[in-house]
VEXVEX-214143 format. One record per residue (C-alpha): residue in three letters; x, y, z. Coordinates in steps of 0.25 Angstrom, whole numbers, padded with zeros to 4 digits, always signed. Layout:
N
ALAXYZ;...
//
This chain:
326
UNK+0006-0061+0049;UNK+0010-0051+0059;UNK+0020-0039+0059;UNK+0033-0043+0053;UNK+0045-0045+0063;UNK+0058-0039+0060;UNK+0065-0051+0053;UNK+0053-0053+0044;UNK+0052-0038+0041;UNK+0066-0037+0036;UNK+0065-0050+0027;UNK+0052-0044+0021;UNK+0059-0030+0019;UNK+0071-0036+0012;UNK+0062-0044+0003;UNK+0054-0031+0000;UNK+0067-0023-0002;UNK+0072-0033-0013;UNK+0059-0030-0021;UNK+0062-0015-0022;UNK+0072-0010-0032;UNK+0080+0002-0033;UNK+0084+0002-0018;UNK+0094+0012-0013;UNK+0108+0007-0008;UNK+0104+0007+0007;UNK+0093-0002+0012;UNK+0090-0002+0027;UNK+0080-0012+0034;UNK+0075-0005+0046;UNK+0066-0012+0057;UNK+0059-0001+0065;UNK+0058-0002+0080;UNK+0053+0012+0084;UNK+0040+0018+0080;UNK+0040+0033+0081;UNK+0027+0041+0085;UNK+0031+0054+0078;UNK+0038+0060+0066;UNK+0050+0067+0072;UNK+0065+0069+0073;UNK+0070+0058+0082;UNK+0081+0048+0083;UNK+0081+0040+0070;UNK+0078+0025+0070;UNK+0087+0024+0057;UNK+0096+0032+0048;UNK+0097+0029+0033;UNK+0104+0035+0021;UNK+0096+0041+0009;UNK+0092+0031-0001;UNK+0090+0020+0010;UNK+0080+0010+0008;UNK+0073+0007+0021;UNK+0066-0007+0023;UNK+0057-0006+0035;UNK+0043-0006+0041;UNK+0033+0003+0048;UNK+0031+0001+0063;UNK+0021-0010+0068;UNK+0011-0006+0079;UNK-0001-0012+0086;UNK-0010-0004+0077;UNK-0008-0014+0066;UNK-0012-0026+0075;UNK-0026-0032+0077;UNK-0027-0026+0091;UNK-0022-0012+0087;UNK-0015-0002+0094;UNK-0005+0010+0093;UNK+0000+0014+0079;UNK+0015+0012+0077;UNK+0024+0024+0075;UNK+0033+0027+0063;UNK+0047+0022+0059;UNK+0058+0032+0060;UNK+0064+0041+0060;UNK+0074+0037+0050;UNK+0086+0047+0048;UNK+0090+0049+0033;UNK+0105+0052+0032;UNK+0107+0065+0024;UNK+0093+0070+0024;UNK+0091+0085+0027;UNK+0080+0095+0027;UNK+0084+0099+0013;UNK+0081+0085+0008;UNK+0068+0077+0005;UNK+0067+0063+0011;UNK+0062+0052+0001;UNK+0056+0039+0005;UNK+0053+0029-0007;UNK+0043+0019-0003;UNK+0047+0006-0009;UNK+0038-0004+0000;UNK+0027-0003+0010;UNK+0021-0016+0014;UNK+0012-0021+0026;UNK+0020-0030+0035;UNK+0008-0034+0044;UNK-0006-0041+0041;UNK-0015-0031+0048;UNK-0018-0016+0045;UNK-0026-0008+0055;UNK-0036+0004+0052;UNK-0043+0012+0062;UNK-0055+0021+0062;UNK-0054+0031+0073;UNK-0065+0040+0080;UNK-0056+0052+0079;UNK-0046+0050+0068;UNK-0049+0049+0053;UNK-0054+0057+0041;UNK-0069+0055+0045;UNK-0068+0054+0060;UNK-0070+0065+0071;UNK-0058+0073+0074;UNK-0051+0071+0088;UNK-0049+0086+0089;UNK-0063+0090+0085;UNK-0076+0087+0092;UNK-0087+0082+0083;UNK-0102+0080+0085;UNK-0102+0066+0078;UNK-0098+0053+0085;UNK-0083+0048+0082;UNK-0082+0037+0072;UNK-0081+0023+0079;UNK-0066+0018+0079;UNK-0064+0005+0072;UNK-0051-0003+0068;UNK-0050-0011+0056;UNK-0040-0022+0054;UNK-0035-0025+0040;UNK-0029-0038+0036;UNK-0018-0037+0026;UNK-0015-0047+0016;UNK-0001-0043+0012;UNK+0000-0053+0001;UNK-0013-0048-0006;UNK-0010-0034-0002;UNK-0024-0032+0004;UNK-0031-0028+0017;UNK-0044-0033+0023;UNK-0052-0028+0034;UNK-0066-0030+0040;UNK-0078-0020+0038;UNK-0087-0023+0049;UNK-0098-0014+0046;UNK-0098-0016+0031;UNK-0106-0026+0021;UNK-0092-0029+0016;UNK-0086-0035+0029;UNK-0071-0035+0024;UNK-0063-0028+0014;UNK-0050-0030+0007;UNK-0041-0019+0001;UNK-0028-0019-0006;UNK-0016-0013+0002;UNK-0009+0000-0002;UNK+0003+0001+0009;UNK+0008+0015+0012;UNK+0015+0022+0023;UNK+0007+0033+0031;UNK+0019+0039+0037;UNK+0032+0044+0031;UNK+0039+0055+0037;UNK+0051+0063+0041;UNK+0053+0070+0054;UNK+0045+0083+0054;UNK+0051+0097+0055;UNK+0058+0102+0067;UNK+0055+0096+0080;UNK+0041+0092+0076;UNK+0036+0078+0079;UNK+0023+0073+0073;UNK+0015+0060+0077;UNK+0015+0049+0067;UNK+0001+0053+0062;UNK+0005+0066+0057;UNK+0008+0070+0042;UNK+0015+0082+0038;UNK+0026+0088+0029;UNK+0035+0078+0036;UNK+0027+0066+0030;UNK+0022+0058+0042;UNK+0008+0052+0042;UNK+0004+0056+0028;UNK-0004+0043+0026;UNK-0003+0045+0011;UNK-0006+0032+0003;UNK+0003+0037-0007;UNK+0015+0033+0002;UNK+0017+0019-0003;UNK+0026+0010-0011;UNK+0032+0017-0022;UNK+0030+0031-0016;UNK+0042+0041-0013;UNK+0040+0050-0001;UNK+0047+0063+0000;UNK+0048+0070+0013;UNK+0053+0084+0018;UNK+0065+0083+0028;UNK+0064+0091+0041;UNK+0076+0086+0048;UNK+0090+0080+0043;UNK+0088+0065+0042;UNK+0073+0066+0039;UNK+0069+0057+0050;UNK+0060+0048+0042;UNK+0048+0040+0047;UNK+0038+0030+0041;UNK+0026+0022+0046;UNK+0011+0020+0046;UNK+0010+0009+0035;UNK-0004+0008+0029;UNK-0008-0004+0021;UNK-0018+0005+0014;UNK-0024+0018+0017;UNK-0034+0026+0009;UNK-0032+0041+0005;UNK-0035+0050+0017;UNK-0034+0039+0027;UNK-0048+0043+0030;UNK-0051+0034+0042;UNK-0038+0037+0049;UNK-0029+0025+0046;UNK-0024+0016+0034;UNK-0022+0001+0035;UNK-0011+0003+0046;UNK+0000-0008+0046;UNK+0015-0010+0046;UNK+0023-0010+0033;UNK+0036-0014+0028;UNK+0043-0003+0020;UNK+0054+0000+0011;UNK+0057+0014+0010;UNK+0069+0021+0002;UNK+0073+0034+0009;UNK+0080+0045+0002;UNK+0083+0060+0001;UNK+0081+0071-0010;UNK+0092+0080-0006;UNK+0091+0095-0007;UNK+0076+0096-0009;UNK+0065+0098+0001;UNK+0049+0097+0001;UNK+0039+0102+0010;UNK+0029+0090+0010;UNK+0030+0075+0008;UNK+0031+0071-0007;UNK+0027+0057-0013;UNK+0031+0052-0027;UNK+0026+0039-0034;UNK+0028+0035-0048;UNK+0015+0042-0052;UNK+0014+0054-0043;UNK+0022+0065-0035;UNK+0014+0068-0022;UNK+0015+0077-0010;UNK+0008+0075+0004;UNK+0003+0087+0012;UNK-0002+0086+0026;UNK-0010+0096+0033;UNK-0024+0100+0039;UNK-0034+0104+0033;UNK-0033+0094+0021;UNK-0033+0105+0011;UNK-0019+0110+0017;UNK-0014+0096+0015;UNK-0019+0096+0000;UNK-0012+0110-0002;UNK+0001+0106+0004;UNK+0002+0094-0004;UNK-0001+0100-0017;UNK+0008+0113-0015;UNK+0020+0104-0013;UNK+0016+0095-0025;UNK+0016+0108-0033;UNK+0029+0112-0028;UNK+0035+0098-0031;UNK+0030+0100-0046;UNK+0036+0114-0047;UNK+0049+0111-0040;UNK+0052+0097-0047;UNK+0044+0096-0059;UNK+0045+0110-0065;UNK+0030+0114-0064;UNK+0026+0129-0062;UNK+0019+0130-0049;UNK+0005+0134-0055;UNK+0007+0124-0066;UNK+0009+0113-0055;UNK-0003+0118-0048;UNK-0012+0118-0060;UNK-0007+0105-0064;UNK-0009+0099-0051;UNK-0024+0103-0052;UNK-0025+0094-0064;UNK-0017+0082-0061;UNK-0014+0082-0046;UNK-0019+0071-0037;UNK-0021+0071-0022;UNK-0025+0062-0011;UNK-0028+0063+0004;UNK-0018+0055+0012;UNK-0025+0057+0026;UNK-0036+0065+0032;UNK-0034+0059+0046;UNK-0020+0063+0051;UNK-0017+0076+0059;UNK-0014+0082+0045;UNK-0020+0077+0032;UNK-0012+0073+0020;UNK-0014+0075+0005;UNK-0006+0069-0006;UNK-0005+0078-0018;UNK-0001+0071-0031;UNK+0005+0074-0045;UNK+0005+0063-0056;UNK+0019+0061-0061;UNK+0014+0059-0075;UNK+0012+0074-0076;UNK+0026+0078-0071;UNK+0036+0083-0082;UNK+0044+0071-0088;
//
């Protein structure tokens, strides 16, 4: 089956919506027609109210085909009525599902956690580029690819769909290419951004100017080889606001953890940013003393590396909710 056409997409999205309980009053079905190359303030493609449930999809592009080609841009910006720079944008992820039967993954000679740097000369030869096509079985929730140099000639893995890019427009007049993460969110490439996760983002412009895209059928922590299983996704997102409060870095919440994503180079700075914001969250909202939170994080905290391949690296700092005050 190839990429879904508009009519088929809307039918599938409506069926998906019926399986999600607790939806807000307003539901918007949006078929994207524009793919944006950067996160920036520009004319919105859609205007919505807070507590709107958005039924949509990520953009489809040649990268996801057998032949390959350009990577698609992001969906957005979506203007959220009433959002101000004194608020937090909230994105509840109700559903992320592949809508295409191919996912592509690429090894590049100058991009990836173990590849040579395009900005630095190296003595060793670059890694040979190679493209892997993964066949998705959406009924069994698996992906299969060939391993041409291995004793095991094929491998099948389970899918864990996620969104690599969730963002607001960056501060001021800044515009960042879709590959960048930052305090605005962006290309964080965190596998934790999946069904059941709530994403919270700072707002730098009234209206927020929300973007999303970069579906991965699966991605390992660190995205070490440079890509996940890149494909297009049907999504159901609930967009809301926390009024009168601000944050400095993206926050995530699931049933088990509160988390912060920090993005920087070197990797240690991303680690520090994420953990400092997590401690501030514990202090401001859960009543911990700063040093108590620091000490406790040293004993029960968890962390993962989201990516070590983008222009800035991303780290996810996690605190288990079972240790929060009741």
